[in-house]
C-alpha positions in Angstrom: -105.1 -77.6 90.7 -106.1 -81.4 91.8 -104.0 -83.9 90.0 -106.9 -85.7 88.6 -108.5 -82.8 87.4 -105.2 -81.7 85.7 -104.9 -85.1 84.2 -108.3 -85.1 82.9 -107.8 -81.8 81.1 -104.5 -82.8 79.8 -106.0 -86.3 78.4 -109.0 -84.6 76.9 -107.2 -82.0 75.1 -104.5 -84.5 73.8 -107.2 -86.5 72.5 -109.1 -83.9 70.8 -105.7 -82.4 69.3 -104.3 -85.9 68.2 -107.9 -86.9 66.8 -108.0 -83.5 64.9 -104.5 -84.1 63.5 -105.3 -87.5 62.4 -108.5 -86.7 60.7 -106.9 -83.8 58.8 -103.8 -86.0 57.8 -106.1 -88.6 56.6 -108.1 -86.4 54.6 -105.5 -83.6 53.8 -107.7 -82.5 50.4 -110.8 -81.9 52.2 -109.2 -79.8 55.3 -107.3 -77.8 52.6 -110.4 -77.1 50.7 -112.2 -76.0 53.7 -109.4 -73.8 55.0 -108.9 -72.2 51.5 -112.5 -71.5 51.3 -112.8 -69.5 54.4 -109.4 -68.3 55.7 -108.4 -66.5 52.8 -104.5 -66.9 53.2 -102.7 -65.7 50.1 -102.1 -68.9 47.7 -98.2 -69.3 48.9 -99.0 -69.1 52.6 -102.1 -71.5 52.3 -99.7 -73.8 51.0 -96.9 -73.8 53.7 -99.3 -73.5 56.6 -101.8 -76.1 56.0 -99.7 -78.8 56.4 -98.2 -77.4 59.4 -101.8 -77.3 61.0 -102.1 -81.1 61.8 -98.2 -81.3 62.5 -98.5 -78.6 65.0 -101.7 -80.3 66.8 -100.1 -83.8 66.9 -96.9 -82.2 68.6 -98.9 -80.3 71.0 -101.0 -83.2 71.9 -97.9 -85.3 72.6 -96.4 -82.3 74.8 -99.8 -82.3 76.8 -98.8 -85.9 77.8 -95.4 -85.2 78.9 -95.0 -83.5 82.5 -92.0 -81.5 81.4 -93.9 -79.9 78.5 -97.7 -80.1 79.6 -97.6 -76.2 80.9 -96.1 -75.1 77.6 -98.2 -77.2 75.5 -101.4 -76.1 77.2 -100.5 -72.6 76.3 -99.7 -73.4 73.1 -103.0 -75.4 72.7 -105.0 -72.3 73.9 -103.6 -70.1 71.1 -104.3 -72.6 68.5 -108.0 -72.9 69.6 -107.9 -69.0 69.8 -106.2 -68.6 66.3 -109.1 -71.1 64.9 -111.8 -69.2 66.7 -110.6 -66.1 65.3 -110.4 -67.6 61.6 -114.0 -68.9 62.1 -115.3 -65.3 63.4 -113.8 -63.6 60.6 -115.3 -66.1 58.0 -118.8 -65.8 60.0 -118.8 -62.2 60.0 -118.2 -62.0 56.3 -120.7 -64.6 55.4 -118.9 -67.2 54.4 -120.6 -69.8 56.4 -121.3 -72.4 53.9 -117.6 -73.7 54.3 -117.0 -76.8 56.5 -114.8 -75.8 59.5 -112.5 -78.7 58.7 -112.2 -79.0 62.2 -114.4 -82.0 63.4 -112.9 -85.4 63.8 -116.0 -87.2 64.2 -116.7 -87.3 60.4 -119.3 -84.8 60.3 -119.4 -81.8 58.2 -119.9 -78.7 60.4 -120.6 -75.6 58.5 -119.3 -72.3 60.1 -121.3 -70.7 62.6 -121.0 -68.6 65.8 -121.5 -71.7 68.0 -118.2 -73.0 66.9 -116.9 -70.1 68.7 -118.3 -71.0 72.0 -116.7 -74.5 71.4 -113.4 -72.9 70.8 -113.8 -70.6 73.9 -114.5 -73.6 76.1 -111.4 -75.2 74.8 -109.2 -72.2 75.4 -110.4 -72.0 78.8 -109.6 -75.5 79.5 -106.1 -75.1 78.1 -105.7 -71.8 80.3 -106.7 -73.5 83.5 -104.3 -76.5 82.8 -101.3 -73.8 82.0 -102.0 -71.4 84.9 -103.1 -73.9 87.7 -101.2 -77.1 87.0 -101.2 -80.1 89.4 -98.1 -80.1 91.9 -98.2 -83.9 92.8 -97.4 -87.3 91.2 -100.5 -89.0 90.3 -101.5 -92.2 91.8 -103.2 -95.1 89.8 -106.4 -94.2 91.0 -105.9 -90.2 89.7 -104.9 -91.8 86.6 -108.0 -94.2 86.2 -110.3 -91.2 87.5 -108.7 -88.7 84.8 -109.1 -91.7 81.9 -113.1 -91.8 82.8 -113.1 -88.0 83.3 -111.4 -87.4 79.7 -113.7 -90.2 78.3 -116.9 -88.3 79.8 -115.5 -84.8 78.6 -115.0 -86.3 74.9 -118.5 -87.9 74.7 -120.1 -84.2 75.8 -117.3 -82.6 72.8 -118.9 -85.3 70.5 -122.3 -84.5 71.5 -121.9 -80.8 70.9 -120.3 -81.2 67.6 -123.2 -83.3 66.4 -125.6 -80.6 67.5 -123.4 -77.8 66.0 -123.5 -79.9 62.8 -127.7 -80.1 62.8 -128.9 -78.3 59.7 -131.7 -77.4 61.5 -129.6 -74.8 63.5 -128.9 -72.9 60.1 -132.6 -72.4 59.9 -134.9 -69.9 61.9 -131.8 -67.5 62.7 -130.1 -69.8 65.1 -126.1 -69.4 64.6 
């Protein structure tokens, strides 16, 4: 894969995971309430797992930025995004859609709905592309600059998608 494309994906995923971890840590009570509402973990398990989620996200975000660990971190990121998707799918299929997903770092409340599965699928694909088609060269300054702009563009699109998913109108009229 082209080095600028790989760096773009690395930066984008690192920002998404890092910002998500930050949001969870700064509002742990809301995150805990969201997860307890829709994930249905046994009480003792939830208390242990919930603090590990932002720690895992932050660790993977940092590891994505290190050349020696970025491929492994991309695989772990794909597993995280897929795991979140499975929890969301289970909640949607069992009708627990009123809960906030606890996954937005934009400050918006995002109810559980099928559109989140598409978002997570996109994140899984991005992580797997990075893991299985890594760049094989050292980036130049131009590659880094291009990657920064590319990651910023991806992030803006991601935030627009989050805002659209959060719209209450999508809950009406059968659109999920």
